[in-house]
C-alpha positions in Angstrom: 32.2 -56.0 30.1 30.7 -56.4 33.5 33.5 -57.4 35.9 33.8 -59.4 39.0 35.1 -57.3 41.8 38.6 -57.9 43.2 40.2 -60.1 40.5 43.1 -62.2 41.6 46.2 -62.5 39.4 45.1 -65.8 37.9 41.9 -64.1 36.6 43.8 -61.5 34.7 44.1 -63.3 31.3 45.6 -61.8 28.3 42.9 -60.0 26.3 40.7 -59.2 29.3 39.2 -55.7 29.0 37.6 -53.3 31.3 36.0 -49.8 30.9 35.6 -47.4 33.7 32.7 -45.0 34.5 33.0 -41.5 33.1 33.9 -38.4 35.1 33.5 -34.7 34.0 36.6 -32.5 34.6 35.8 -29.2 36.5 37.6 -25.9 37.0 37.7 -26.9 40.7 39.6 -30.1 39.8 42.2 -28.1 37.9 42.6 -25.5 40.7 42.9 -28.2 43.4 45.5 -30.1 41.4 47.4 -26.8 40.9 47.4 -26.2 44.6 48.4 -29.8 45.4 51.2 -30.0 42.8 52.4 -26.4 42.8 52.0 -26.3 39.0 50.3 -22.9 38.4 51.1 -22.8 34.7 48.8 -20.1 33.3 47.5 -22.4 30.5 45.8 -24.3 33.4 44.9 -21.6 35.9 44.4 -18.3 34.1 41.3 -18.1 31.8 42.4 -14.8 30.2 45.9 -16.0 29.4 44.6 -19.4 28.1 42.3 -17.5 25.5 45.6 -16.3 23.8 47.0 -19.9 23.5 46.5 -22.4 20.7 43.8 -24.0 22.8 41.8 -20.8 23.3 40.7 -22.0 26.9 42.2 -23.5 30.0 43.3 -27.1 29.8 43.6 -29.8 32.5 47.1 -30.8 33.6 48.1 -34.0 31.9 49.1 -35.4 35.3 45.8 -34.5 36.8 44.1 -36.6 34.0 46.5 -39.4 34.6 45.6 -39.3 38.3 41.9 -39.2 37.7 42.3 -42.1 35.2 43.9 -44.3 37.8 41.1 -43.6 40.2 38.5 -44.5 37.5 40.2 -47.9 37.0 40.0 -48.5 40.7 36.3 -47.7 40.5 35.8 -50.6 38.1 36.4 -52.8 41.1 38.8 -55.2 39.3 41.6 -54.4 41.7 39.4 -54.0 44.8 41.2 -55.7 47.6 43.7 -57.5 45.4 46.0 -54.8 44.1 49.3 -54.7 46.1 51.1 -51.9 44.2 50.9 -49.6 41.1 54.4 -50.5 39.9 55.1 -48.7 36.7 53.6 -46.5 34.0 54.3 -45.0 30.6 52.0 -42.4 29.1 51.7 -40.3 26.0 49.5 -37.2 26.2 47.9 -36.8 22.7 45.1 -34.3 23.1 44.0 -31.6 25.5 41.2 -32.1 28.1 39.1 -29.0 28.8 36.8 -27.9 31.6 33.5 -29.7 31.0 35.0 -32.7 29.1 34.1 -36.2 30.4 36.7 -38.9 30.4 36.6 -42.7 30.7 39.3 -45.3 30.7 39.6 -48.6 28.9 42.3 -51.2 29.6 43.4 -54.4 28.1 45.6 -57.0 29.8 48.6 -57.7 27.6 51.1 -59.5 29.8 51.1 -61.5 33.0 53.9 -63.1 35.1 53.5 -64.9 38.3 56.0 -64.0 41.1 55.1 -66.9 43.4 57.9 -66.2 46.0 56.2 -62.9 46.7 52.7 -64.3 46.4 51.8 -61.8 43.7 51.6 -61.5 39.9 52.8 -58.8 37.7 50.0 -57.6 35.3 50.7 -55.3 32.4 47.8 -53.4 30.8 47.5 -51.0 28.0 45.2 -48.2 28.8 43.5 -45.4 27.0 41.8 -42.3 28.3 38.9 -41.3 26.1 36.9 -38.1 26.0 33.1 -38.0 25.4 33.7 -37.5 21.6 35.9 -40.6 21.5 39.1 -38.7 21.2 42.0 -40.6 22.8 43.7 -38.1 25.1 46.2 -40.4 26.7 47.5 -43.9 26.2 50.2 -46.1 27.5 51.0 -49.0 29.8 50.4 -49.5 33.6 51.9 -52.3 35.6 50.3 -53.6 38.8 51.2 -56.2 41.4 48.1 -58.3 42.2 47.7 -60.9 44.8 47.7 -64.5 43.8 44.5 -66.5 44.6 44.7 -67.8 48.2 45.3 -71.6 48.3 42.9 -73.7 50.4 
């Protein structure tokens, strides 16, 4: 669905969906994340070692994919200028992401609650990170605080 940019809390209705653009995962992404996080597990960083694993090749860190997924949702524009905080997340990692895989994110609003005293609303979305072959690689819930529409 084509989205309006910068939705206010009142525009996040239950059932609203959004889909991000795709992004291809590179070896440079994996090494940059390893350097940033300090997670140099060989299944991510050592091609020869990774060949001996059940995957047969290097895999992206699950938290790297989660980080990229959050950025992809920001790129949809739905939270542009209106998000106050990324408050909570749950996530299940269900399939590996390899170098060269492309991922996209879908989300659906499942719960909203106004917090008028704070001038925000609490928005719960179910998300899915999906590879180019439609394999769901991660799924779970994200909770955001979003600005209420300004009163005139």
